[in-house]
N, C-alpha and C positions, 0 to 999 in steps of 0.2 A: 426390790426383789432381785434386780440385776446384781446389785452389790453383794447380797447374801450368797447368790450362786457363785459369784466370782471368788468370794472368800472360801467357800466350800471347796471349790476347784483347787485353790492354792493349797489348802490343807491336805487334800487327797494327794496332790503331786508331791508335797513335802513328805508325807507319810510313805509313799512309794519309794522316794529317794532314800529315806532313812532305812527302809527294809533292804534295799539294794546294797547300801553301804555295809550294813550288818552282815548280810549274806556273803558279800565279798570278803569281809574280814574273817568270817568263820571258815570259808573255803581256803583262804590263804593260810590260816593257822593250821589247818588240818593237812595241808599239802594237796588238797583236792582241786584247788583253783586251776592248776595246770590242766587237769582232765576236763573241767567244766568249760574252760575257755579255749581248749585246744593248744595251750602253750604251757610249758613247764614253768612253775613258779619256784621250784627248788631243784637241787641237784638230784638226779635220779640214776640209780644203777641200771645196768643192762639186764633186761629181762629176756630179751630175744633179739634176733638180728633180721633186718629186712633182707630178703633174698629175691633176686630177679628170676623171672620164670625160666630163663635160659641157663641159669646156674644149676649145678648139681643139687639134688635134694639131700640135705644133711641136717642132722640134729647133733647136739652135744649132750652126752650123758655125763652127769656129775654125781659124785658120791660124797656125802658129808660123813666125817668120822670123828666122833667125840667119845663114844662109849663102846667098849667091846671091839674085838678084832678077829674072832675065830672064823668068820666067814670071808675075811679079806682075800685070802689066797684063792678061795673058791671063785670069788668075783673076778680076780685076775685071770684065772684059768678059763672061765667062760668067755670073757672078753676076747682073749687070745683065740679061742676056738672059733669065734664068729668074726674074727678080723675087725674088731671094734675098738676104736680109741675111746678114751674117757679122761676126765679130770677128777682128781680126788682133793676135796677140801679138808685139810687136817687141822685139828685143834692142838695147841701146844702141849697140854698135859697128856693128850693121847699119844703124841710122838715120844714124849718122855717115857711112857710105859711100853710103847710098841715100836721101838727103834727098828727092829728087824723087819716088821711089816712096812714101815715107812720106806726103808731101803728097797724092799721087794717091789713096791709100787713104782719107784723110780727106775729100778733095774729092768722092769718090764716095759719101760718106755712111756709110762703114763705121766701126765702133768700133775703137779701138786700145787694146789691153791692154798691161800691163807684163810683160816677160819677162826682166827683170834687165839690168844694164849689160853684163856680160861672160860670161854663160852659165856661171857657176860652180856648184859644188855648194853651194847656199846654207846648208844646215844646218851645214856645216863652218866657216862664217865667224863672226868675232866680231860681236857685235850692232851695233857702229858700222859695220862693213863692210856688213852687211845693209842698214842704213839708207841708206848711200851708193849701193848697187846699185839700190835702189828709187827713191830721190829723184832721182838723176841722170837716170833714164829718164823720170820724170814731168816733169822740167824740159825735157828734149829734146823730148818730145811737145808740151808746151805751147808751146815756142818755134817749132816747125815748123808746128803746126796750130791752136794756140789752144785745144786740148782738154787735159783732165787725165784720165789713165786711172783707171778705177774698179775694174778687176779685175787681179789679179796671178796669173801662172802661173809656178811655179818651174821652172827648167831640170831636165830629167830627171824631172820630176814628184816631186821629192824634198822633202818637207816635214818640219818639226819644230815643236814647240810654240813655241819661241823665234821662229822665222821667222814663224809665223802671228800671234803677238802683235805683232810689228813691223808686219806687213801691216795688222792691225787699227788700230794707232796712226795709220797714214796714212789711215784711214777707207776702206780698200779691202777687197775680198773676194777670198780665195784661191779659185782655180778650177782644177780638174783636168779630167778627161774621163771619160765613161762608155763611149765607143766609140773605139778607136784604129784608124785605118785602116792603120797600119804602112806608109804610102806611102813613108816614108824608107828602107825596106829594098829599094826597087827593085821592088816588086810590080807586076805588070801591071795594066792598067786593070780587067780582069775580076776579078782577085783583090781589088783595092781595093773594087770594087762588092760583091763577095760578103762582104766583111768588114763592110760598113756597112749596106746596104739590108735584108737579111733580119733583122738584129738590132735595128733602130731601133724605139724606142718614144717616146711623147711625153715630153718633158722631158730627152731625151738631149743631151749635149754631145759633139760629134764632133770628133776631132783629125785635122787634115791639116797639111802643111807647104807653104810657098809655093813651094819650088823642088825638090820631089821629082820623080823621073824621069818619071812618067806622070800627074801630077796634071791636066794639061790634057786628057788623053784620058778620065780617069776621072770628073772632076767633072761633065760634062754627063750621064753615065750615072747617077751617084749622084742628081743633082737630079731627073732624069726618073723614076727608080725610086721615090724617096721621094714625089714629087708624085703618082704613080699610087697610092700607098698612103694618100693624103690628108693628107700632111704639108705644112706651110709652114715657112719658114726665117726665124728671128728673130735679132737681135743679143742678146748676153747681157743687156743692160739691159732687154729686153722679157721676160725669162724668169727671171733670177736676181735675187732680192731683195737689197737692200743693208742692210735693217734689218727688224726684227720677223720673225726666222726662227730656226729651229734646223736643225742638220745631224746626222743620225743616224749610227750607227756604220758604215753602208755608204756614207756620203758623200752621201746624198740630202737635199737641202734641203726643209724644210717651212715654209711661211709660217705665221705666227702672228698673232693679232689684235693690233692696235696698242694 
């Protein structure tokens, strides 16, 4: 009887061990292992920035531009009216079509980030193609504005270790977002405000799009709502470090000593 029970115990232990190994492999393959065990198992872009309680309350407004441009100047004007800085992530073919708007963004003092040349799913590309997607945008921004992008945002927010490694080779920082306004879905101004203002905390990166249906109606309300909560608005370069930092499994950047 003792031998039978012992064998059963061994079988149970082995089965549990096998389940653990399978779970670990699955989590690692999906990139979720870092979240599950509290450590990053893959390269993670910056979703937000850790801020101390005694630091000013700031958020970074970001606008992705890939299709359309007729609301871009209106966004610039509203940001200026509310003394708000922002970062615009531009796609290469958008700049080819809207060179004047690209220059207007830079002339207004706003940062320009790299959003790839053709808005493709970057992790599916070969490494050489990834480099071309990034380098061509940097070259276009440089030729139009004299500036070189520091931050890269992948189309669809889809990252991989290989993509992040190439981004780092360019001396750039991969940036995601911690609050998605979902303005591209055609949400009303109120719905956009409700998605952003109540959730905002210092160090958040907020995603908008330059030509979404109700961005010109929503943006003043968002800015007023956040200002009333004590926030100011900075470009990514005033919030997201480019060196001496770590990124935890939740995508939060923590600055480290030099």
